[in-house]
C-alpha positions as CSV (number, residue, x, y, z in Angstrom):
1,M,16.7,136.8,72.2
2,P,13.0,136.5,72.5
3,S,12.5,139.8,71.8
4,L,14.5,139.8,68.3
5,A,12.4,137.2,67.3
6,K,9.2,139.5,68.2
7,F,10.8,142.2,66.5
8,L,11.6,140.4,63.2
9,T,7.8,138.6,63.3
10,V,6.4,142.2,63.8
11,G,8.4,143.6,61.0
12,L,7.5,140.7,58.6
13,F,3.7,141.3,59.3
14,V,4.1,145.0,58.9
15,A,6.0,144.4,55.3
16,L,3.2,142.0,54.5
17,L,0.5,144.5,55.0
18,A,2.1,147.5,53.1
19,P,0.8,147.8,49.7
20,A,3.2,146.7,46.8
21,A,5.1,149.7,45.2
22,G,3.6,150.3,41.9
23,A,3.2,153.2,39.4
24,P,1.4,156.3,41.3
25,T,-2.3,157.1,40.4
26,P,-2.0,160.1,38.2
27,V,-3.8,163.2,39.3
28,P,-6.8,164.0,37.3
29,G,-7.4,167.3,35.3
30,G,-4.1,168.4,34.5
31,A,-3.3,171.8,34.1
32,N,-6.4,174.3,34.5
33,G,-8.5,171.0,34.8
34,V,-12.2,172.1,35.4
35,S,-14.2,170.0,38.1
36,A,-17.8,169.9,36.7
37,V,-21.1,168.4,36.7
38,S,-21.5,166.3,33.6
39,G,-24.1,165.6,30.9
40,K,-24.7,165.0,27.2
41,L,-25.5,167.5,24.5
42,G,-29.6,167.8,24.6
43,D,-29.8,167.0,28.5
44,T,-30.8,169.5,30.9
45,V,-28.2,169.6,33.9
46,F,-28.5,171.3,37.2
47,N,-25.3,172.8,38.6
48,G,-27.1,174.4,42.0
49,V,-27.9,177.7,40.3
50,L,-29.1,177.2,36.8
51,R,-30.6,174.3,34.6
52,I,-28.5,174.6,31.4
53,K,-29.5,172.8,28.2
54,I,-27.4,173.0,25.0
55,V,-30.2,173.0,22.5
56,A,-27.6,173.2,19.6
57,L,-24.2,172.7,18.5
58,R,-23.7,172.8,14.7
59,E,-22.0,174.6,11.7
60,A,-23.7,177.6,10.7
61,T,-25.8,177.7,7.7
62,D,-26.7,180.4,5.2
63,A,-29.7,181.1,7.5
64,D,-27.4,182.1,10.2
65,H,-24.8,184.5,8.3
66,S,-26.7,187.8,8.4
67,E,-27.4,187.4,12.3
68,L,-23.4,186.4,12.8
69,A,-22.3,189.1,10.4
70,A,-24.3,191.7,12.5
71,R,-22.5,190.4,15.8
72,S,-19.0,190.3,14.6
73,S,-17.0,190.6,11.0
74,D,-14.6,187.6,12.7
75,L,-17.4,185.3,12.0
76,T,-17.1,184.7,8.3
77,A,-16.3,180.8,7.1
78,T,-13.3,180.7,4.6
79,P,-12.0,177.8,2.7
80,D,-10.0,176.7,5.8
81,K,-12.5,177.7,8.5
82,K,-15.7,177.1,9.4
83,V,-18.2,178.7,11.9
84,L,-20.0,176.8,14.4
85,V,-23.2,178.0,16.3
86,M,-24.2,176.9,19.8
87,Q,-27.6,177.8,21.4
88,S,-28.7,177.4,25.0
89,L,-31.5,177.2,27.5
90,L,-31.1,178.5,30.9
91,R,-33.4,178.2,33.8
92,N,-32.7,179.9,37.0
93,G,-33.0,177.5,39.8
94,A,-31.7,180.0,42.3
95,H,-33.5,182.1,45.0
96,D,-32.1,185.2,43.4
97,E,-32.0,187.0,40.0
98,F,-29.1,185.7,37.7
99,I,-27.1,188.4,36.5
100,D,-23.7,186.9,35.7
101,L,-21.6,186.3,32.5
102,L,-21.3,182.9,31.4
103,Q,-18.4,181.4,29.2
104,Y,-18.9,178.6,26.5
105,T,-15.5,176.5,25.6
106,L,-15.4,173.9,23.0
107,A,-12.7,171.0,23.3
108,D,-11.7,168.4,21.0
109,K,-10.6,165.0,21.3
110,D,-6.9,166.3,22.0
111,D,-8.0,168.9,24.6
112,V,-7.5,171.8,22.1
113,S,-10.0,174.3,23.4
114,V,-11.7,177.2,21.6
115,E,-13.7,179.6,23.6
116,I,-17.0,181.3,22.2
117,P,-16.1,184.9,22.5
118,S,-18.5,187.0,24.8
119,N,-18.7,189.5,21.7
120,A,-20.1,186.7,19.4
121,L,-23.0,185.8,22.3
122,K,-26.4,187.1,22.0
123,N,-27.8,188.0,25.4
124,A,-24.2,187.8,27.0
125,N,-25.3,190.1,29.6
126,I,-28.4,187.8,30.2
127,H,-30.8,188.7,33.4
128,I,-33.1,185.9,34.5
129,L,-35.6,186.2,37.1
130,Q,-36.0,183.8,39.7
131,G,-38.0,180.8,38.7
132,A,-37.9,182.1,34.7
133,A,-35.5,181.4,31.6
134,G,-33.5,182.6,29.2
135,R,-31.8,181.8,26.0
136,Q,-28.2,182.4,24.6
137,S,-26.6,181.8,21.3
138,G,-23.0,182.3,20.1
139,A,-20.5,181.4,17.1
140,V,-17.3,180.8,17.0
141,L,-14.6,180.3,14.0
142,V,-12.9,177.1,14.2
143,D,-10.5,175.5,11.8
144,K,-12.3,173.3,9.2
145,D,-10.9,170.1,11.1
146,F,-11.9,171.0,14.5
147,V,-14.6,168.6,16.1
148,P,-15.6,169.3,19.2
149,V,-16.2,166.3,21.8
150,K,-17.0,168.7,24.9
151,L,-18.7,171.9,26.0
152,I,-17.6,173.6,29.3
153,V,-20.0,176.1,30.7
154,Q,-18.4,178.2,33.4
155,C,-19.5,181.5,35.3
156,L,-17.1,184.3,34.7
157,T,-18.3,186.5,37.4
158,C,-19.9,184.3,40.3
159,G,-18.3,184.3,43.3
160,A,-17.5,181.1,45.3
161,S,-20.5,181.7,47.4
162,S,-22.8,181.9,44.0
163,G,-22.9,178.1,44.3
164,F,-22.5,178.0,40.5
165,R,-20.7,174.7,39.3
166,P,-19.0,174.3,35.9
167,V,-20.9,172.0,33.4
168,R,-19.0,169.8,31.0
169,F,-21.4,168.4,28.3
170,T,-20.3,165.7,26.0
171,I,-21.0,166.0,22.6
172,P,-21.9,162.9,20.6
173,R,-19.9,162.0,17.0
174,Q,-22.1,163.0,13.9
């Protein structure tokens, strides 16, 4: 019988050490979640390739409309739509020229996302020499009640070996 007592003692000890069963920890990200370097609007964030700063994200003004009309006829505000304008400053921190295509995506508090189309980007096919900087600006037509809370910058043409990591900027409430 001593072996049965020993067995029960070891079993009780293992049971006490086992963590209590609870709700499983949810997996972060959800569908198509993006792992990214984080910063706030106005911060300069280095992702291993570029130092990215979102200089402005605002509703288009009358002064913007002539330039926007030249880029795309789809960028006209209506009673139920508004145009958001984004401006970025990009500094090449890599050892090579940067010649890749960036994608800017806005998301609201409900994770409803809107991509700034590449045809609405000024300098979409940007070419930044090693150690140099470049500017991009873009615009997108959104619903009047769309309030972005984050802006995600991704590289569409960077290979896995490029070291480019997406960047997520938090947008403060205005």
